[in-house]
C-alpha positions, -999 to +999 in steps of 0.1 A: -321-288-180-348-282-205-381-301-209-381-332-231-411-319-251-428-286-259-464-297-249-478-317-220-512-327-209-504-311-176-477-287-163-474-285-126-457-255-110-443-268-077-431-303-069-434-307-031-460-331-017-490-315-034-474-311-068-455-344-068-485-364-058-506-348-084-479-356-110-477-392-098-515-397-100-518-380-134-489-400-149-503-432-134-535-424-153-516-421-186-512-383-190-479-366-200-469-345-170-441-320-164-435-308-128-413-277-122-397-270-088-374-241-080-357-260-052-333-289-055-344-325-056-346-339-021-342-305-004-357-298+030-388-276+036-404-259+066-427-285+081-439-301+113-437-334+095-465-350+115-490-368+093-525-373+105-548-403+096-560-389+062-525-386+049-515-421+061-546-435+044-536-419+011-500-431+013-511-466+020-536-466-009-509-452-032-483-478-022-460-453-006-463-460+031-440-490+031-412-472+012-413-444+039-411-470+067-382-487+049-365-453+047-363-453+085-394-433+093-406-444+128-441-457+133-461-437+158-485-457+179-498-432+205-504-395+208-504-378+242-521-344+248-507-325+277-532-299+291-513-281+318-505-307+344-530-333+331-525-356+301-545-378+278-529-406+258-547-419+227-537-452+213-537-456+175-552-490+168-535-505+138-554-517+107-545-525+071-555-490+060-539-473+090-509-491+104-500-461+125-490-425+121-456-413+107-438-380+105-412-382+077-387-355+071-396-336+039-362-347+025-377-383+026-414-377+019-411-354-011-383-374-026-403-406-022-433-391-040-411-376-068-394-410-073-428-428-075-440-401-100-410-406-122-415-443-122-450-436-136-435-415-164-438-379-150-410-356-158-394-332-133-373-301-136-357-291-102-337-260-096-360-244-122-381-213-118-413-205-136-411-168-147-446-163-160-479-179-171-492-171-206-527-172-221-542-171-255-563-143-270-594-155-253-578-155-218-574-192-214-541-202-198-520-222-223-487-228-205-457-215-186-425-196-194-393-208-178-357-198-182-339-221-206-302-224-215-285-190-212-316-176-195-334-175-228-371-176-221-386-210-230-424-216-234-440-249-226-476-254-235-501-275-216-538-285-216-539-276-179-515-256-157-516-267-120-504-243-093-489-263-065-465-235-056-474-227-020-486-197-001-470-171-025-483-190-056-472-174-088-500-193-106-526-178-082-512-143-087-509-144-125-544-160-129-561-136-104-573-163-081-596-146-056-595-152-018-629-168-010-624-171+027-598-155+050-588-170+084-588-147+114-556-157+133-520-168+128-495-185+151-457-186+150-438-218+151-401-221+161-384-255+159-352-275+158-343-312+160-330-332+190-324-370+196-354-391+203-355-425+219-367-454+198-404-459+200-412-423+210-446-410+202-464-378+194-467-353+223-487-321+221-485-295+249-509-267+257-509-238+282-528-205+279-509-185+253-485-212+242-481-247+228-454-272+218-450-304+199-426-334+201-427-352+168-404-382+161-390-382+126-362-398+106-325-403+117-334-409+153-345-373+158-376-354+169-389-321+157-395-300+188-417-270+181-426-240+203-458-222+192-471-188+202-494-162+188-477-142+160-480-110+181-461-126+209-434-139+185-429-103+172-426-091+208-405-117+225-386-137+198-370-108+179-340-104+202-331-140+209-353-167+192-334-196+208-338-184+244-374-174+238-381-209+224-365-225+254-385-203+278-417-214+261-407-251+262-397-249+299-430-233+308-449-261+291-426-290+302-392-289+319-385-324+305-393-312+270-370-282+274-342-306+286-347-327+255-346-297+232-314-285+248-297-317+235-300-304+200-286-324+171-252-311+161-263-299+127-297-287+137-304-250+133-333-231+146-361-225+120-391-202+123-424-196+106-439-163+117-474-173+107-499-164+080-537-163+084-554-192+067-573-188+035-593-205+007-585-193-028-606-197-059-595-232-070-597-231-108-602-210-139-599-212-176-569-235-181-556-234-146-562-250-112-547-248-077-538-275-052-520-277-018-512-245+000-516-225-032-553-230-029-559-238+008-538-229+038-545-234+075-522-229+104-497-257+111-508-261+147-531-290+138-505-306+115-530-312+088-514-294+058-499-326+042-532-344+047-550-316+028-524-316+000-526-354-006-564-355-003-569-326-028-543-339-053-564-371-057-597-351-060-580-328-085-568-358-106-603-370-109-613-335-122-585-333-147-592-368-160-629-359-165-619-325-180-654-309-179-661-276-163-686-294-140-658-316-128-636-287-118-665-270-101-671-302-082-634-303-072-637-269-056-670-278-039-655-310-025-624-292-013-643-263+003-668-287+020-640-302+041-615-273+040-640-248+055-645-268+088-608-276+089-600-238+087-626-230+113-615-256+138-578-249+132-584-212+139-602-222+171-569-237+183-544-213+167-562-182+180-551-190+216-584-175+229-590-207+249-585-219+285-573-252+296-610-260+303-620-253+266-590-264+245-598-301+249-633-295+235-618-276+205-596-306+198-626-329+199-643-306+173-613-309+151-612-347+155-649-349+144-641-329+113-612-354+106-635-384+110-658-370+084-628-364+061-617-400+067-651-413+058-652-394+025-617-406+016-625-442+024-656-440+001-638-423-028-631-444-058-603-435-082-616-433-118-604-453-148-577-434-168-592-413-195-573-391-219-593-360-227-588-329-248-586-303-220-574-276-243-605-275-265 
């Protein structure tokens, strides 16, 4: 496939939840948008799936929560934290803006957002790789180069190029996006799927040096994750990841290990070794980053999708405004909430806690999320404005 036109108001590199939601919001505001994704439409992605309150708020506001429920995503009404032998169950009181929590498979979530973006007029190219970013004589980014028919290079120009292409972002690399803050720790996550009973809820398990998650998702399954420091992963998981995972789960909860042993027939073990979190420079002349391309934090707090959806809306406001001040404000707004999220996530993912202190660290993270929710609830989406970003 090749693009329908040679120039767009915005070209987005990457069409997972950050890129697809940005495409949807920009197209809804009347801009011409092309999103380019190297993976297939509806393909899976490494993910814990668990959405926290900010992500649910965004999906409800965008009209996408009900389609996800209609697609068979179970509604989560409680979350239980297991600290050694003790446990704390937190009910999730339903409201119009927060009916409950959900953990959709990425095959469902990303496809739902892409479909909504297409309905708004955004164009998508899947199974298509961006080979390079190009700029004009003054250094302003002007578009992307992709491989067209017969691998002939094809240039597409844009008023703004959005990097939503993840940890190894090509846009960040080509544009020289600096790392503004670097996290200090990383954790490894090994997971597979097993059957879950209807009405199952989130369960989070913690013991010194290890953690686990039970996350109900689509198709009657739960994502069961074993989490350890990256150094321990390198030491113990190299020879036999499946057995090492089961050992961790059994140490945390024999019942959880029993559930994990009933793995779904087509479920294969997947692993993420871990990467320290970071905040990258968010924008430059003709380019901007969103999602993991600009801000990454360890998955142990299950906040990555919330970050992606929140920042895509903030970025849309900046693009619609088009001024340098608006892009500066986008980065400042992102960093004001991302900094505390990175710090409190590192406090959990570092595993330098005891059972006596981990609960307090979770309360710190919850306080950060309450501030985030308040900011999201107060944010107003601007009227659509078509501006000459390329001037």
